[in-house]
N, C-alpha and C positions, 0 to 999 in steps of 0.2 A: 395570495388569498383571493384577490380579485378574479384571477383566472379560474380558481376552483369554484367560486360563487357563480361565475358565468356558466360553466359546464353544468353545474347542478340545476341552475335555474332553467336551462334549455333542455335538460334531460333529467328530471327529478327522480326517475326510477333507477338511475345508475347507482351502483354501490360507491360509497365515498372513496374506498381504496382503489377501485377501478378508475375513478376519475383522477386521483392523485398519481396512479401508475401511468396513465396516459400523458399527463403533464411531464412526469419524469422522463418518459421515453422521448417526448418531443425535444426536451432540453439536451438529451444525450445522443440524439440521432446522429449518426455519422461517426461518433466517438466510440460508443459501446456496441452499436448495431450498424449494419449496412444501410446505405441509403441510395436512392436513385437520383442521379443528377443528369438532366438532359437525356433521359432514357437509358443511361448506363449505370449499372450497379457498382458502387464503390464499397470496398470492404471496410470493416471497422478500423478506425485509425489507431485505437488504443494499443493494439498488438504490435503494430509497426513502431509506434512511439516507444513502447515498453522495451522492445529489443534494441532500439537505437540507444536508449538511456542505459540499459544494462551493459551494453558493449562499450559505450563511450565513457560512461561514469564521469561526466563533467556537467557543469551548469548549462553549457550550450547544448550538449547532447540530450539533456533531460528536460529542456525547457518545454517542449510540446507535451511530453508525457505528464509532467507535473501540472501543466495548465489543464490538460484533459481530466486529471484526477481532481483538480480543484472544482471544475465544472460539475463533475460527478458527485462530489461530496455536497456541494451546494444544492444540487437537484435532490439528493437523498434527504438532506435536511429540510426540504420543502414538504416532505411527507411526515405525517405524525408517526409515532413509534409503532402503533398497531399496523399501519399500512406499510411501514418499512419491513416489519416481520413478514407480513403477507407476501410482499413483493419478493423478498429474499427466498422464501419457501418455494415460490412459483418459478423463480429465475436463479437457479444455483450458479449459473455462469457469473453472475454479479459478485457473489462471494468469492469465487475463484479469482476474479480480477482484483478484488480488494486484498485478498491474502497475498497475492503476488506483489502488489504495490507495497504492502507493509514490509515484506521481506526485502524488496529492492531498496526502499528508503532507509531501512535500518542498516543494510550492508554498505550503502553509500556513505552514511554518516560515520560508520566505523572506519572505513578506508582500507588501505592495503596492510595496515598493521594496527594494533590496539591503540586507541587514543591515550595520550600520555597522562591525561587527568580529566576530571569532570568538565572542565572548561573547554575541552577539545572534543567532547562527545558528539557535537552537532556537525562536525566536518564543515562543508561549505553550504550546508542547508540554511535557508533564511527563515525568518519568522513566519512568512507566508507558507513555506514548505512544512514547517512544524505544525501549523494549524491544519493543513491538509492531512498530515500523518495522524494527528490526534483525532480528526474527524473519521478517518478510515478505521482507526483502532476502535473508537467508540461504536461505530456501526457494526463492525465485525463481532465485538463482544456482545452486542445486543442481538444480532441476527443469528450468529453461530453459537453463542454461549461461551462462558468462561472455560467450560470443559474442552472446547475446541481451540480457544485462543491460547491457552497455556502450552499445548503441544506445538502450535505454530511458533510461538516464541522460542521454545526449546529447539525447534528445528533451525531457527535462525542462529541461535547461540552456537550450534554445532557447525555453522558455516563461517563464523567470524574468523578471519585469517590471523595468524601469528607472524612475526617477522621471519624472513628466510634465514636459516643458519648460513653462516659464511662458508661453511664447508661444501655447500651445494653450489656449483658454478651456475652462472646465469643460463647457460645453454641447457642445463639439466633441470631447470625449474618448469614444472608443468602444473596445471590445475589439479591433476591427480595426486601429486605428491606434495601439494601445498600444506605446510603445517597449520594446524588449527589452534586457536587460543584457549578454547574451553577444555579444562582438565576434567576428564571423566574416566570411568573404568575402561571404556573403549578407546580413550585417547589419554593415556597416562603422561604423555609428554606435553600436554597442554600447560599453559602458564598461569591461568586464572581459574579459581573455583566459581561456582554459579553466582554468588553474591557480587563478586568483583566484575564478572562479565556484565551483569545487570547494571551496576553502577556506571560503567563506561559506555553503555549502549543507549541508543535512542529510546528504548523502552522505559528508561528511568526518568525521563523528563516529566514535569508536572503539567499534565494536559489541561488542568483546570485554569492554567494561566493563558491558554491559547484558544479556549472554546467559550 
């Protein structure tokens, strides 16, 4: 708030959301956007971190990515809701990054096979990670609307893996023939209906406990 007051005092004609957007971009420079260091342009780190996390699927591989997401959610939270909406409308790439992060975190929590019960639905994610996930989810629901969040969640449901059948040898297991857990008309071999998928997924956690 002190930074916001400083900017407005020195340039009172600037729009409030423009000021908050500038502060957000300063906090996320180098993470979400490129930056120049010693005359050389460095590409946004978030994409490299995202790929590293998605491929490694471990706490170590995801450390930088989750740290970047935490900084991003904190920077988003420094804007009021009106300015969050305005910024998201002007910068759709931010919503793309947020939707990808929601997908990745939900898939990581699920793991290589369905969680055995509600107590296992968090995987190796920590309380700090859950707070980041809930902040991302809240922002996406605000900026993109529930009408876009529900299809995103459904998309992730369709990605959750089921256990490999023993009849498929290890050398024959590929991402293309990986069985999926969600039982639908398109996937009749799935093992769980929607409500059971929801219960075992990260989407079912009570975000009011983390925000």
